[in-house]
Backbone as a ProteinNet text record, in pm:
[ID]
protein_1_A
[PRIMARY]
MALFKCEKCGATKEGRCKPQKCPQCGESGCMLKDESAAPAPAGKCGGGCKARK
[TERTIARY]
105	-16.9	-50	-119.8	-161.8	-285.7	-366.2	-485.6	-548.6	-633.7	-687.3	-830.8	-856.3	-997.3	-1050	-1194.8	-1272.3	-1296.7	-1213.4	-1270.9	-1446.8	-1494.7	-1673.9	-1727.9	-1704.6	-1775.7	-1701.8	-1597	-1501.3	-1490.2	-1517	-1503.2	-1368.5	-1316.8	-1172.6	-1132.8	-1017.3	-1017.8	-854.1	-791.5	-660.7	-611.2	-501.9	-439.8	-298.7	-242.5	-138.3	-112.8	-209.6	-249.1	-350	-354.5	-531.3	-611.1	-730.6	-830.8	-896.9	-934.1	-1007.3	-1132.6	-1170.1	-1323.9	-1339	-1395.6	-1483	-1555.3	-1512	-1614.5	-1761.4	-1738.6	-1883.1	-1982.1	-1934.3	-1991	-2010.9	-1900.7	-1903.7	-1805.5	-1755	-1684.4	-1565	-1528.9	-1406.7	-1304.8	-1185.3	-1076.3	-1075.4	-1189.1	-1162.3	-1099.1	-1034.9	-925	-803.5	-800.8	-656.9	-591.1	-443.9	-386.7	-402	-435	-463.3	-300.1	-264.5	-125	-136.6	-261.6	-250.8	-256.4	-257.7	-261.8	-131.3	-7.4	93.1	185.8	250.3	326.5	426.2	520.9	604.9	730.9	823.3	932.9	1018.7	1137.2	1171.9	1277.8	1279.7	1369	1262.8	1135.4	1067.6	930.3	925.3	790.1	779.4	874.8	887.4	839.3	821.5	745.5	863.8	961	1048.6	1120.1	1101.7	1154.7	1324.1	1356.9	1525	1588.8	1513.6	1560.7	1585.4	1512.1	1520.6	1610.9	1678.3	1846.2	1846.8
571.9	511.1	615.2	581.5	663.1	698.9	802	830.6	758.8	707.9	707.9	720	782.6	822	780.2	768.9	714	802.8	757.8	856.5	876.3	767	768.7	880.5	832.1	916.4	993.3	1010.4	1079.3	1036.5	909.1	857.8	843.4	830.9	822.5	697.4	671.1	527.3	528.7	539.2	582.6	409.5	363	230.6	253.4	100.7	99.3	51.1	-41.7	-84.2	-22.7	-24.6	16.5	-70.9	-33.4	-93.6	-138.9	-243.7	-315	-257.1	-224.6	-147.2	-9.6	46.6	137.5	99.2	155.5	143.6	178.7	285.8	372.3	325.1	323.5	285.3	116.3	67.7	-43.1	-76.4	24	17.2	-50.6	-165.5	-191.7	-137.5	-98.9	-49.8	107.9	174.7	320.6	400.2	318.6	373.1	469.1	548.3	628.5	681.9	682.4	735.8	879.2	971.4	1100	1147.9	1209.5	1252.7	1424.7	1488.1	1605.1	1569.8	1463.5	1416.3	1387.8	1403.8	1333.9	1401.1	1338	1406.7	1496.8	1567.8	1672.6	1606	1664.2	1585.3	1564.4	1514.8	1486.8	1637	1676.6	1792.8	1912.1	1908.9	2010.1	2019.5	1888.9	1891.2	1964.9	1981.2	2119.9	2064	1907.8	1846.7	1791.6	1801.9	1731.9	1612.2	1578.1	1444.8	1421.3	1325.3	1314.2	1400.2	1427.9	1495.6	1613.5	1706.1	1833.5	1805.7	1922.4	1957.9	2095.6
-1543.5	-1579.5	-1715.5	-1788	-1903.6	-1903.3	-1976	-1968.6	-2150.8	-2156	-2300	-2302.6	-2376.3	-2443.7	-2579.7	-2548.3	-2641.8	-2772.8	-2888.1	-2991.2	-3062.8	-2988.5	-3030.4	-2929.3	-2811	-2710.3	-2578.7	-2611.6	-2537.1	-2382.8	-2325.1	-2258.4	-2188.2	-2068.4	-2032.7	-1949.9	-1952.3	-1866	-1856.2	-1736	-1699.9	-1644.2	-1699.2	-1703.3	-1749.4	-1776	-1784.2	-1977.1	-2013.8	-2109.2	-2192.7	-2338.8	-2374.5	-2390	-2349.6	-2327.1	-2451.6	-2423.8	-2592.2	-2641.5	-2507.9	-2528.9	-2455.8	-2515.7	-2430.4	-2311.6	-2172.1	-2052.5	-2056.9	-2150.4	-2125	-2259.8	-2381	-2501.8	-2509.2	-2497.3	-2556	-2694	-2748.8	-2875.7	-2865.2	-2971.6	-2973.2	-3094.8	-2993.3	-3112	-3107	-3053.7	-3018.9	-2921.8	-2813.5	-2727.7	-2759.8	-2754.7	-2787.5	-2660.1	-2682.3	-2561.1	-2603.2	-2465.7	-2452.9	-2435.7	-2531.6	-2541.6	-2474.2	-2474.4	-2346.9	-2221.4	-2164.4	-2030.5	-2037	-2096.7	-2098.5	-1960.7	-1859.5	-1766.6	-1813.5	-1747.7	-1775.7	-1782.1	-1860.8	-1882.2	-1786	-1745.3	-1611.1	-1620	-1502.7	-1436	-1498.6	-1531.4	-1545.3	-1482.7	-1358.1	-1273.7	-1171.7	-1104.2	-988.7	-828.2	-863.4	-773.3	-631.1	-685.4	-589	-610	-758.4	-800.7	-788.8	-779	-795.1	-962	-1040	-1167.8	-1161.3	-1027.5	-979.5	-895.2	-944.5	-822	-814.1
[MASK]
+++++++++++++++++++++++++++++++++++++++++++++++++++++

């Protein structure tokens, strides 16, 4: 899942696909993927995933 952020009002929405409009202000085409919320690279999560040995 990715986090998308409205560049107009700052509202966020989590989902697999980019929303067509902002759920808060209703503006179309303003939702951008929030790269600051990206998951850690494989092997660096420290959460016991298969990449960790």
